C-alpha positions as CSV (number, residue, x, y, z in Angstrom):
1,M,-92.2,28.4,15.6
2,F,-89.4,27.3,13.2
3,L,-88.6,26.5,9.6
4,G,-87.7,22.9,8.8
5,E,-87.1,20.5,6.1
6,V,-89.2,17.3,6.1
7,L,-86.9,14.2,6.0
8,S,-89.2,11.2,6.6
9,V,-92.6,10.1,7.9
10,E,-93.8,7.3,10.1
11,V,-97.6,6.6,10.4
12,F,-99.3,5.1,13.4
13,P,-102.9,4.3,14.3
14,T,-104.5,6.0,17.2
15,E,-105.0,3.9,20.4
16,N,-108.5,2.9,19.4
17,G,-107.5,2.3,15.7
18,A,-110.1,4.7,14.4
19,F,-107.7,7.2,12.9
20,L,-104.1,7.6,11.8
21,F,-101.5,10.2,12.7
22,S,-98.1,10.9,11.2
23,D,-94.8,11.6,12.9
24,Y,-92.5,13.5,10.6
25,Q,-88.8,13.8,11.1
26,V,-87.9,17.4,10.5
27,R,-84.5,19.1,10.3
28,P,-84.9,22.6,11.8
29,T,-83.2,25.1,9.5
30,Q,-84.1,28.3,11.5
31,V,-85.7,28.7,14.9
32,I,-87.9,31.8,14.9
33,R,-89.4,31.6,18.4
34,A,-88.8,28.6,20.7
35,T,-91.8,27.5,22.8
36,K,-91.4,27.1,26.5
37,G,-89.4,24.0,27.4
38,S,-88.4,23.1,23.8
39,K,-85.0,21.6,23.3
40,F,-83.8,22.6,19.8
41,V,-80.2,21.2,19.5
42,K,-78.2,22.4,16.5
43,G,-78.0,19.6,13.9
44,A,-80.6,17.4,15.7
45,N,-83.9,16.5,14.0
46,V,-87.3,16.9,15.7
47,S,-90.5,14.9,15.5
48,V,-93.6,16.9,14.3
49,S,-96.9,15.1,14.7
50,R,-99.9,15.8,12.5
51,P,-103.3,14.0,12.1
52,G,-103.8,11.8,9.1
53,G,-101.5,9.5,7.1
54,Q,-101.3,6.4,5.0
55,I,-100.2,3.0,6.2
56,T,-100.0,-0.6,4.9
57,V,-100.9,-3.5,7.3
58,D,-100.9,-7.1,6.1
59,G,-100.8,-6.0,2.5
60,R,-103.8,-3.7,2.9
61,Q,-103.5,0.0,2.5
62,F,-105.3,2.4,4.9
63,S,-105.4,6.1,4.8
64,A,-106.9,8.9,6.9
65,T,-107.0,12.6,5.9
66,H,-108.0,15.7,7.8
67,N,-109.2,18.5,5.5
68,V,-107.4,21.1,7.7
69,Y,-104.1,19.3,8.0
70,P,-102.8,18.3,4.6
71,P,-99.9,15.9,4.5
72,L,-96.3,17.2,4.3
73,R,-94.1,16.5,1.4
74,I,-90.7,14.8,2.0
75,G,-87.9,17.2,1.0
76,A,-90.1,20.3,1.4
77,T,-89.5,23.2,3.8
78,Y,-92.3,24.5,6.0
79,L,-93.0,27.0,8.6
80,F,-94.1,25.1,11.7
81,F,-96.3,26.5,14.5
82,T,-95.7,24.0,17.3
83,E,-95.7,23.3,21.0
84,Y,-93.3,21.1,22.7
85,L,-94.4,17.9,24.6
86,P,-91.6,16.9,26.9
87,K,-93.0,13.4,27.6
88,S,-92.9,12.3,24.0
89,R,-90.2,14.8,23.0
90,S,-92.3,15.7,20.0
91,Y,-93.7,18.9,18.4
92,P,-97.4,18.6,17.6
93,T,-98.6,21.3,15.3
94,R,-100.3,24.0,17.2
95,S,-102.0,25.6,14.2
96,S,-103.6,24.1,11.2
97,E,-102.1,26.9,9.1
98,L,-99.4,25.5,6.8
99,F,-96.9,27.5,4.8
100,E,-94.4,25.9,2.4
101,L,-91.2,27.7,1.5
102,A,-90.3,27.4,-2.1
103,E,-87.9,29.5,-4.2
104,G,-87.6,32.2,-1.5
105,R,-91.4,32.6,-1.1
106,F,-94.0,31.3,1.3
107,F,-97.1,29.7,0.0
108,A,-100.2,29.0,2.2
109,K,-101.3,25.3,1.9
110,T,-104.5,25.7,3.9
111,R,-107.2,28.3,3.7
112,V,-107.9,28.9,7.3
113,Y,-107.0,32.4,8.7
114,V,-104.8,34.1,6.0
115,A,-106.6,37.0,4.3
116,D,-103.8,37.9,1.9
117,E,-104.5,36.2,-1.4
118,D,-100.8,36.5,-2.4
119,F,-100.1,33.7,0.0
120,Y,-102.1,31.3,-2.1
121,E,-101.4,32.5,-5.6
122,R,-97.9,34.1,-6.0
123,G,-96.5,33.5,-2.5
124,V,-95.0,36.2,-0.3
125,E,-91.2,36.8,0.0
126,E,-89.4,34.9,2.7
127,T,-87.8,38.0,4.2
128,K,-91.1,39.8,4.4
129,V,-92.8,36.9,6.3
130,L,-89.9,36.3,8.6
131,G,-89.9,40.0,9.5
132,W,-93.6,39.9,10.4
133,L,-93.1,36.8,12.5
134,R,-90.3,38.3,14.5
135,Q,-92.6,41.1,15.4
136,V,-95.3,38.7,16.6
137,R,-95.3,37.9,20.3
138,C,-95.4,34.1,20.7
139,R,-97.5,32.6,23.6
């Protein structure tokens, strides 16, 4: 679980070509809880994989969306719930919940498990959320 700024995205088709997935390059700004085997190196970017994306092939544009995994915005900072895959050295998102950090407040970008309406409308203060997360035991 970490906070990170999205720097760039690269989109790929799945092996069978039926769907797209996106690999986002993310600069971790704060590691809250490292997952087993993860290799966060200060100053190094990590790859975060999410379903969906948009790609152009031979001048034709293709897109795939997943209603639970909205695309990430370049330049935005998010709270990532991930696991580490050593083989690909990537961090696929472990949860469909997505929280964007803006002006010192977290805003929920998906309506999956969060009951507190403040997360959607007004946002919740960064220090309050990070305090909660530090108390949560990570698997």
